Residue frames as qw, qx, qy, qz and C-alpha x, y, z in Angstrom:
[[0.012, -0.873, -0.487, 0.036, 0.02, -0.02, 0.04],
 [0.420, 0.479, -0.035, 0.770, 1.46, 3.39, -1.03],
 [0.283, -0.124, -0.475, 0.824, 2.11, 6.16, 1.44],
 [0.285, -0.131, -0.126, -0.941, -0.82, 8.35, 0.25],
 [0.646, -0.296, -0.583, -0.395, -3.31, 5.51, 0.68],
 [0.553, -0.241, -0.671, 0.430, -2.03, 4.79, 4.03],
 [0.045, -0.014, -0.247, 0.968, -2.40, 8.47, 5.06],
 [0.468, -0.222, -0.347, -0.782, -6.02, 8.49, 3.76],
 [0.685, -0.309, -0.658, -0.049, -6.86, 5.39, 5.86],
 [0.456, -0.117, -0.553, 0.687, -5.18, 6.85, 8.94],
 [0.097, 0.058, 0.176, -0.978, -7.37, 9.92, 8.94],
 [0.256, -0.366, -0.793, -0.415, -10.61, 8.09, 8.49],
 [0.436, -0.678, -0.588, 0.059, -11.95, 8.91, 11.98],
 [0.360, -0.463, -0.192, 0.787, -10.39, 12.31, 12.59],
 [0.276, 0.855, 0.339, -0.281, -11.85, 15.62, 11.53],
 [0.373, 0.879, -0.292, -0.046, -8.60, 16.91, 9.91],
 [0.902, 0.130, -0.244, 0.333, -5.19, 15.51, 9.37],
 [0.155, 0.544, -0.419, 0.711, -3.79, 17.31, 12.39],
 [0.361, -0.316, -0.787, 0.388, -4.20, 16.88, 16.17],
 [0.212, -0.067, 0.109, -0.969, -7.16, 19.18, 16.57],
 [0.217, 0.366, 0.841, -0.333, -10.53, 18.51, 18.03],
 [0.174, 0.637, 0.649, 0.378, -13.74, 19.25, 16.06],
 [0.162, -0.934, -0.295, 0.122, -14.48, 22.37, 18.18],
 [0.429, -0.571, 0.252, 0.653, -10.84, 23.58, 17.80],
 [0.338, 0.182, 0.627, 0.678, -11.07, 23.42, 14.00],
 [0.002, -0.802, -0.567, -0.188, -14.52, 25.25, 14.14],
 [0.309, -0.866, -0.149, 0.363, -13.07, 27.98, 16.34],
 [0.478, -0.294, 0.407, 0.720, -9.95, 28.48, 14.17],
 [0.246, 0.413, 0.664, 0.573, -12.14, 28.87, 11.15],
 [0.095, -0.892, -0.442, -0.011, -14.44, 31.34, 12.77],
 [0.364, -0.755, 0.113, 0.534, -11.45, 33.49, 13.75],
 [0.396, -0.192, 0.540, 0.718, -9.85, 33.25, 10.30],
 [0.082, 0.409, 0.681, 0.602, -13.03, 33.98, 8.37],
 [0.011, -0.357, -0.499, 0.790, -14.63, 37.05, 9.98],
 [0.390, 0.272, -0.181, -0.861, -16.65, 38.25, 6.91],
 [0.652, 0.194, 0.702, -0.213, -17.68, 34.86, 5.42],
 [0.677, 0.709, 0.134, -0.143, -17.14, 35.87, 1.86],
 [0.219, -0.720, 0.572, 0.325, -13.30, 35.36, 1.60],
 [0.804, 0.457, -0.367, -0.098, -11.35, 33.57, -1.08],
 [0.681, -0.541, 0.488, -0.083, -9.58, 30.66, 0.57],
 [0.651, 0.525, -0.546, -0.040, -6.66, 28.51, -0.56],
 [0.776, -0.494, 0.387, -0.068, -5.43, 25.35, 1.09],
 [0.426, 0.602, -0.672, -0.067, -1.93, 24.05, -0.06],
 [0.186, 0.141, -0.951, 0.202, -2.02, 20.36, 0.72],
 [0.576, -0.166, 0.087, -0.795, -5.80, 20.01, 1.10],
 [0.174, -0.037, 0.974, -0.141, -5.95, 16.17, 1.08],
 [0.000, 0.469, 0.868, 0.164, -9.59, 15.12, 1.19],
 [0.009, -0.469, -0.239, -0.850, -10.55, 18.82, 1.80],
 [0.408, -0.550, -0.690, 0.237, -11.81, 18.70, 5.44],
 [0.199, -0.380, -0.165, 0.888, -10.85, 22.31, 6.23],
 [0.097, 0.068, -0.357, -0.927, -12.25, 23.71, 3.04],
 [0.314, -0.402, -0.784, -0.353, -15.51, 21.67, 3.07],
 [0.341, -0.553, -0.621, 0.438, -16.23, 22.75, 6.61],
 [0.142, -0.363, -0.037, 0.920, -15.62, 26.36, 5.74],
 [0.175, -0.072, -0.583, -0.790, -17.69, 26.33, 2.56],
 [0.350, -0.474, -0.797, -0.130, -20.67, 24.62, 4.40],
 [0.308, -0.585, -0.494, 0.565, -20.56, 27.31, 7.16],
 [0.032, -0.600, 0.054, 0.797, -20.23, 30.28, 4.84],
 [0.622, 0.572, 0.534, 0.024, -22.44, 30.40, 1.71],
 [0.294, 0.945, -0.074, -0.119, -20.52, 33.44, 0.38],
 [0.434, -0.636, 0.569, 0.289, -17.11, 31.70, 0.51],
 [0.838, 0.498, -0.201, -0.093, -15.18, 30.41, -2.45],
 [0.616, -0.574, 0.533, 0.077, -12.15, 28.08, -2.10],
 [0.702, 0.545, -0.454, -0.065, -9.36, 26.29, -3.92],
 [0.761, -0.493, 0.420, -0.025, -7.49, 23.18, -2.81],
 [0.519, 0.646, -0.556, -0.067, -4.19, 21.86, -4.15],
 [0.712, -0.407, 0.566, -0.090, -2.87, 18.39, -3.57],
 [0.235, 0.494, -0.748, -0.376, -0.73, 15.85, -5.45],
 [0.217, 0.023, 0.966, -0.136, -2.89, 12.93, -4.42],
 [0.338, -0.058, -0.542, -0.767, -5.61, 12.33, -7.09],
 [0.413, -0.377, -0.828, -0.036, -7.56, 9.76, -4.92],
 [0.219, -0.417, -0.543, 0.695, -7.87, 12.31, -2.05],
 [0.155, 0.189, -0.160, -0.956, -9.10, 15.02, -4.40],
 [0.373, -0.210, -0.735, -0.526, -11.64, 12.65, -5.83],
 [0.363, -0.462, -0.765, 0.264, -13.03, 12.00, -2.33],
 [0.072, -0.355, -0.219, 0.906, -13.07, 15.75, -1.68],
 [0.245, 0.038, -0.440, -0.863, -15.12, 16.28, -4.80],
 [0.396, -0.322, -0.841, -0.179, -17.54, 13.56, -3.88],
 [0.306, -0.492, -0.623, 0.525, -18.11, 15.03, -0.47],
 [0.014, 0.250, -0.054, -0.967, -18.40, 18.60, -1.91],
 [0.345, -0.173, -0.623, -0.680, -21.18, 17.39, -4.20],
 [0.405, -0.416, -0.807, 0.106, -22.94, 15.82, -1.35],
 [0.237, -0.477, -0.409, 0.741, -22.71, 18.92, 0.72],
 [0.285, 0.847, 0.440, 0.088, -23.89, 21.12, -2.25],
 [0.202, -0.891, 0.114, 0.391, -20.76, 23.27, -2.30],
 [0.757, 0.048, 0.443, 0.478, -18.93, 21.89, -5.38],
 [0.383, 0.809, 0.275, 0.351, -19.69, 25.05, -7.44],
 [0.164, -0.963, 0.146, -0.154, -17.65, 27.10, -5.01],
 [0.706, -0.509, 0.460, 0.174, -14.70, 24.73, -4.80],
 [0.640, 0.666, -0.377, -0.077, -11.84, 24.37, -7.18],
 [0.816, -0.418, 0.387, 0.096, -9.59, 21.29, -6.79],
 [0.464, 0.782, -0.406, -0.090, -6.20, 21.18, -8.42],
 [0.962, -0.160, 0.169, 0.144, -4.14, 18.05, -8.85],
 [0.601, 0.652, -0.256, 0.386, -0.45, 19.10, -8.90],
 [0.592, -0.106, -0.411, 0.685, 2.69, 19.59, -6.68],
 [0.241, -0.847, -0.381, 0.283, 1.97, 22.38, -4.20],
 [0.376, -0.508, 0.203, 0.748, 4.88, 24.47, -5.35],
 [0.230, 0.129, 0.648, 0.714, 3.58, 24.52, -8.97],
 [0.074, 0.755, 0.651, -0.019, 0.15, 26.08, -8.26],
 [0.241, -0.074, 0.135, 0.958, 0.08, 29.47, -9.96],
 [0.137, 0.703, 0.688, -0.120, -3.40, 31.16, -9.58],
 [0.241, 0.623, 0.263, 0.697, -4.47, 34.42, -11.31],
 [0.294, -0.756, -0.019, -0.584, -5.65, 36.04, -8.06],
 [0.167, 0.287, -0.756, 0.564, -4.49, 36.12, -4.49],
 [0.537, -0.461, -0.699, -0.095, -6.48, 34.80, -1.48],
 [0.335, -0.754, 0.110, -0.554, -7.72, 36.28, 1.69],
 [0.720, -0.477, 0.463, -0.198, -6.90, 33.14, 3.70],
 [0.663, 0.392, -0.637, -0.042, -4.26, 30.48, 2.86],
 [0.861, -0.395, 0.251, -0.198, -4.01, 27.27, 4.88],
 [0.564, 0.455, -0.675, 0.136, -0.75, 25.28, 5.28],
 [0.736, -0.482, 0.319, -0.352, -1.32, 22.70, 7.95],
 [0.798, -0.268, 0.534, 0.080, 1.52, 20.21, 8.21],
 [0.757, 0.644, 0.092, 0.060, 2.84, 20.99, 4.70],
 [0.215, -0.872, 0.388, 0.206, 6.40, 21.90, 5.66],
 [0.658, -0.190, 0.658, 0.313, 7.88, 18.79, 4.25],
 [0.633, 0.596, 0.469, 0.156, 6.41, 19.57, 0.82],
 [0.272, 0.950, -0.007, 0.153, 8.16, 22.89, 0.67],
 [0.703, 0.313, -0.365, 0.523, 11.35, 22.00, 2.41],
 [0.409, -0.174, -0.516, 0.732, 10.78, 23.57, 5.86],
 [0.053, -0.748, -0.510, 0.420, 9.17, 26.36, 7.71],
 [0.007, -0.598, 0.136, 0.790, 10.65, 29.49, 5.91],
 [0.021, 0.035, -0.730, -0.683, 9.98, 28.07, 2.40],
 [0.063, -0.562, -0.824, -0.030, 6.42, 27.28, 3.52],
 [0.029, -0.748, -0.303, 0.590, 5.89, 30.89, 4.75],
 [0.021, -0.402, 0.414, 0.817, 7.34, 32.23, 1.41],
 [0.006, -0.211, -0.870, -0.446, 5.03, 29.97, -0.60],
 [0.060, -0.682, -0.703, 0.193, 2.02, 31.07, 1.33],
 [0.089, -0.636, -0.057, 0.764, 3.02, 34.78, 0.96],
 [0.096, -0.082, 0.629, 0.767, 3.02, 34.42, -2.78],
 [0.138, -0.441, -0.812, -0.358, -0.68, 33.55, -2.78],
 [0.224, -0.612, -0.608, 0.453, -1.86, 35.93, -0.05],
 [0.128, 0.796, 0.302, 0.509, -3.68, 39.23, -0.76],
 [0.160, 0.370, -0.349, 0.846, -2.56, 42.34, 1.12],
 [0.479, -0.295, 0.340, -0.753, -4.06, 42.23, 4.72],
 [0.831, -0.082, -0.438, -0.333, -4.76, 38.49, 4.34],
 [0.608, -0.547, 0.496, -0.291, -4.25, 35.74, 6.92],
 [0.525, 0.325, -0.785, -0.042, -2.18, 32.61, 6.95],
 [0.823, -0.405, 0.191, -0.350, -3.36, 29.66, 8.92],
 [0.439, 0.552, -0.702, 0.102, -0.23, 27.61, 9.67],
 [0.893, -0.395, 0.085, -0.197, 0.01, 24.24, 11.51],
 [0.443, 0.618, -0.606, 0.235, 3.39, 23.20, 12.72],
 [0.884, -0.294, -0.336, 0.141, 4.97, 20.60, 15.02],
 [0.051, 0.769, -0.452, 0.449, 7.45, 21.54, 17.75],
 [0.571, 0.030, -0.723, 0.387, 9.45, 19.87, 20.59],
 [0.549, -0.759, -0.200, -0.287, 7.63, 20.13, 23.91],
 [0.587, -0.717, 0.354, 0.127, 10.92, 19.15, 25.46],
 [0.167, 0.663, -0.682, -0.260, 14.35, 18.39, 24.09],
 [0.935, 0.089, -0.209, -0.274, 14.05, 14.83, 22.43],
 [0.547, -0.536, 0.642, -0.041, 15.77, 12.10, 24.35],
 [0.036, 0.293, -0.899, -0.323, 17.11, 8.91, 22.86],
 [0.342, 0.300, 0.861, -0.226, 13.76, 7.16, 23.51],
 [0.417, 0.697, 0.233, -0.534, 11.95, 9.77, 21.40],
 [0.231, 0.652, -0.554, -0.463, 14.45, 9.61, 18.58],
 [0.142, -0.094, 0.979, 0.115, 14.45, 5.79, 18.63],
 [0.414, 0.479, 0.684, -0.363, 10.60, 5.83, 18.52],
 [0.444, 0.745, -0.022, -0.497, 10.56, 8.05, 15.49],
 [0.807, 0.055, 0.511, 0.291, 13.23, 5.78, 13.88],
 [0.486, 0.200, 0.467, 0.712, 14.03, 6.57, 10.22],
 [0.028, 0.830, 0.448, 0.331, 11.26, 9.20, 10.29],
 [0.441, -0.708, -0.201, 0.513, 13.25, 11.28, 12.82],
 [0.388, -0.020, 0.329, 0.861, 14.91, 13.18, 9.90],
 [0.058, -0.600, -0.541, -0.587, 11.40, 14.55, 8.97],
 [0.448, -0.812, -0.373, 0.014, 11.00, 15.98, 12.52],
 [0.488, 0.171, -0.141, 0.844, 13.43, 18.90, 12.37],
 [0.282, -0.828, -0.447, -0.187, 11.47, 20.71, 14.94],
 [0.136, 0.461, -0.352, 0.803, 12.17, 23.73, 17.11],
 [0.130, -0.410, -0.760, 0.487, 10.82, 24.34, 20.51],
 [0.121, 0.811, 0.568, 0.072, 7.81, 26.62, 20.63],
 [0.141, -0.877, 0.004, 0.459, 9.57, 29.89, 21.54],
 [0.367, -0.332, 0.595, 0.633, 12.15, 29.27, 18.79],
 [0.272, 0.473, 0.771, 0.328, 9.34, 28.45, 16.25],
 [0.045, 0.910, 0.390, -0.131, 7.55, 31.67, 17.02],
 [0.287, -0.748, 0.226, 0.554, 10.78, 33.69, 16.93],
 [0.350, -0.061, 0.694, 0.626, 11.67, 32.33, 13.45],
 [0.212, 0.654, 0.688, 0.233, 8.23, 33.17, 12.22],
 [0.078, -0.941, -0.216, 0.249, 8.28, 36.70, 13.49],
 [0.368, -0.542, 0.424, 0.626, 11.87, 37.26, 12.19],
 [0.351, 0.215, 0.736, 0.538, 10.49, 36.32, 8.75],
 [0.097, -0.044, -0.196, -0.975, 8.07, 39.23, 8.93],
 [0.448, -0.421, -0.669, -0.418, 4.94, 37.66, 10.25],
 [0.222, -0.316, 0.443, -0.809, 2.84, 38.66, 13.18],
 [0.204, -0.295, -0.931, 0.060, 0.84, 35.91, 15.19],
 [0.340, -0.285, 0.023, -0.896, -2.68, 37.22, 15.85],
 [0.808, -0.271, 0.187, -0.489, -4.02, 34.08, 17.33],
 [0.328, 0.379, -0.865, -0.012, -2.79, 30.55, 18.19],
 [0.883, -0.281, 0.086, -0.366, -4.05, 27.22, 19.48],
 [0.052, 0.460, -0.882, 0.088, -1.58, 24.66, 21.07],
 [0.740, -0.118, -0.566, -0.344, -3.06, 21.24, 20.76],
 [0.624, -0.536, 0.363, -0.438, -3.97, 19.78, 24.15],
 [0.190, -0.292, 0.937, -0.041, -2.68, 16.40, 25.45],
 [0.611, 0.332, 0.639, -0.330, -6.21, 14.99, 24.80],
 [0.598, 0.704, -0.077, -0.375, -6.06, 16.28, 21.17],
 [0.195, 0.630, -0.736, -0.155, -2.65, 14.86, 20.55],
 [0.352, -0.101, 0.917, -0.160, -3.58, 11.42, 22.09],
 [0.665, 0.471, 0.438, -0.379, -6.92, 11.31, 20.17],
 [0.454, 0.729, -0.362, -0.362, -5.07, 11.98, 16.94],
 [0.079, 0.485, -0.870, -0.041, -2.57, 9.17, 17.42],
 [0.456, 0.076, 0.845, -0.269, -5.15, 6.69, 18.63],
 [0.625, 0.593, 0.163, -0.481, -7.27, 7.59, 15.64],
 [0.406, 0.659, -0.569, -0.279, -4.51, 6.98, 13.20],
 [0.017, 0.303, -0.952, 0.046, -3.37, 3.70, 14.56],
 [0.493, 0.230, 0.695, -0.471, -6.90, 2.59, 15.21],
 [0.637, 0.574, -0.026, -0.514, -8.15, 3.35, 11.71],
 [0.398, 0.512, -0.732, -0.209, -5.22, 1.36, 10.15],
 [0.151, -0.149, 0.947, -0.240, -5.79, -1.60, 12.52],
 [0.588, 0.351, 0.483, -0.546, -9.52, -1.55, 11.89],
 [0.563, 0.590, -0.369, -0.447, -8.85, -1.59, 8.08],
 [0.210, 0.410, -0.887, -0.032, -6.52, -4.58, 8.42],
 [0.317, 0.068, 0.866, -0.381, -9.02, -6.54, 10.56],
 [0.614, 0.503, 0.284, -0.539, -11.91, -5.76, 8.23],
 [0.686, 0.623, -0.314, -0.208, -9.86, -6.91, 5.13],
 [0.722, -0.462, 0.514, 0.038, -8.08, -10.05, 6.35],
 [0.823, 0.204, 0.467, 0.253, -7.54, -11.56, 2.94],
 [0.373, 0.926, -0.055, 0.016, -6.11, -8.40, 1.44],
 [0.833, 0.220, -0.226, 0.455, -2.46, -8.72, 0.59],
 [0.145, 0.616, -0.219, 0.743, -1.73, -5.44, 2.41],
 [0.651, -0.643, -0.206, -0.349, -3.47, -6.40, 5.58],
 [0.842, -0.357, -0.199, 0.352, -0.70, -8.01, 7.57],
 [0.515, 0.153, -0.111, 0.836, 1.76, -5.23, 6.81],
 [0.186, -0.628, -0.140, -0.742, -0.81, -2.56, 7.63],
 [0.760, -0.603, -0.219, -0.104, -1.58, -4.22, 10.97],
 [0.791, -0.155, -0.162, 0.569, 2.10, -4.47, 11.72],
 [0.273, 0.432, 0.009, 0.860, 2.72, -0.86, 10.81],
 [0.401, -0.701, -0.162, -0.567, -0.03, 0.28, 13.04],
 [0.837, -0.499, -0.177, 0.136, 1.18, -1.75, 16.03],
 [0.673, 0.043, -0.098, 0.732, 4.76, -0.49, 15.53],
 [0.071, 0.555, 0.086, 0.824, 3.63, 3.12, 15.32],
 [0.611, -0.686, -0.205, -0.337, 1.47, 2.80, 18.39],
 [0.847, -0.371, -0.190, 0.330, 4.28, 1.30, 20.33],
 [0.558, 0.219, -0.021, 0.800, 6.82, 3.80, 19.19],
 [0.143, -0.651, -0.121, -0.735, 4.55, 6.68, 20.06],
 [0.714, -0.641, -0.191, -0.207, 3.56, 5.34, 23.52],
 [0.841, -0.402, -0.020, 0.360, 7.03, 4.41, 24.60],
 [0.624, 0.076, 0.125, 0.768, 9.10, 7.00, 22.73],
 [0.221, 0.165, 0.129, 0.952, 7.82, 10.34, 21.62],
 [0.173, -0.702, -0.666, -0.184, 4.35, 10.73, 23.07],
 [0.333, -0.850, -0.253, 0.321, 5.42, 13.56, 25.53],
 [0.509, -0.296, 0.245, 0.771, 8.04, 15.09, 23.26],
 [0.166, 0.224, 0.555, 0.784, 6.02, 16.43, 20.29],
 [0.173, 0.567, 0.486, -0.642, 3.55, 19.26, 20.33],
 [0.277, 0.446, 0.609, 0.595, 1.47, 20.97, 17.65],
 [0.010, -0.555, -0.296, 0.777, 0.48, 24.56, 17.24],
 [0.320, 0.594, 0.573, 0.465, -1.85, 26.22, 14.73],
 [0.228, -0.443, -0.102, 0.861, -1.27, 29.94, 14.21],
 [0.377, 0.824, 0.398, 0.140, -3.12, 32.67, 12.45],
 [0.534, -0.306, 0.153, 0.773, -0.51, 34.96, 10.94],
 [0.375, 0.900, 0.220, -0.009, -0.47, 38.29, 9.14],
 [0.648, 0.364, -0.056, 0.666, 2.34, 40.01, 7.44],
 [0.412, -0.754, -0.271, 0.434, 3.97, 42.55, 9.71],
 [0.312, -0.423, 0.281, 0.803, 5.93, 44.46, 7.11]]
């Protein structure tokens, strides 16, 4: 099973592909969309959970989503049709860095997309290219809650290279030094972080148990078990997640 399909399965039972509770997502969108008629862009939209929620809540909103996974975009389109918002949603299948719209956006969302752009500063620069003057960036980033010990790094294993995190003060300092001003932030709670990880490993395990004859079932079951063990015994208390609303300060 490829990485994109595993990611889709892992997020089956969670509102968004980030450690945020349903009410936290709603509160962030209310804060980010004060008028309700904004143009919105999500870079790395996946199945469109953020955009679909925003469109359903605000009849005057229009949105575009960009993602390299065609299957995720197909699911986003099906859901948008079911919700009756498809005419206000554009879905674009391409690498995130190659999206070149004709007009800027009032709100740009980049939640956990740093790897696609090569880190925090390139992500900020990519979002800035799409943002209208006075617009808002909704940025979701991981950070170290404490310096990672060997147990945390061992738990992350080969993936530890992808977790080039700062602590939270350093993360915010890097953002402000790059010319952005935080106007609101939500740091995910322990319950949100735990629920996210349990949902991910549980969804993969559930799929494997429901498809015992599928050739990918044993590997998926083992992957979920290994991830759960590594999280619980290694990095559970080391990694945090913050979602910031940012505006250009210069």
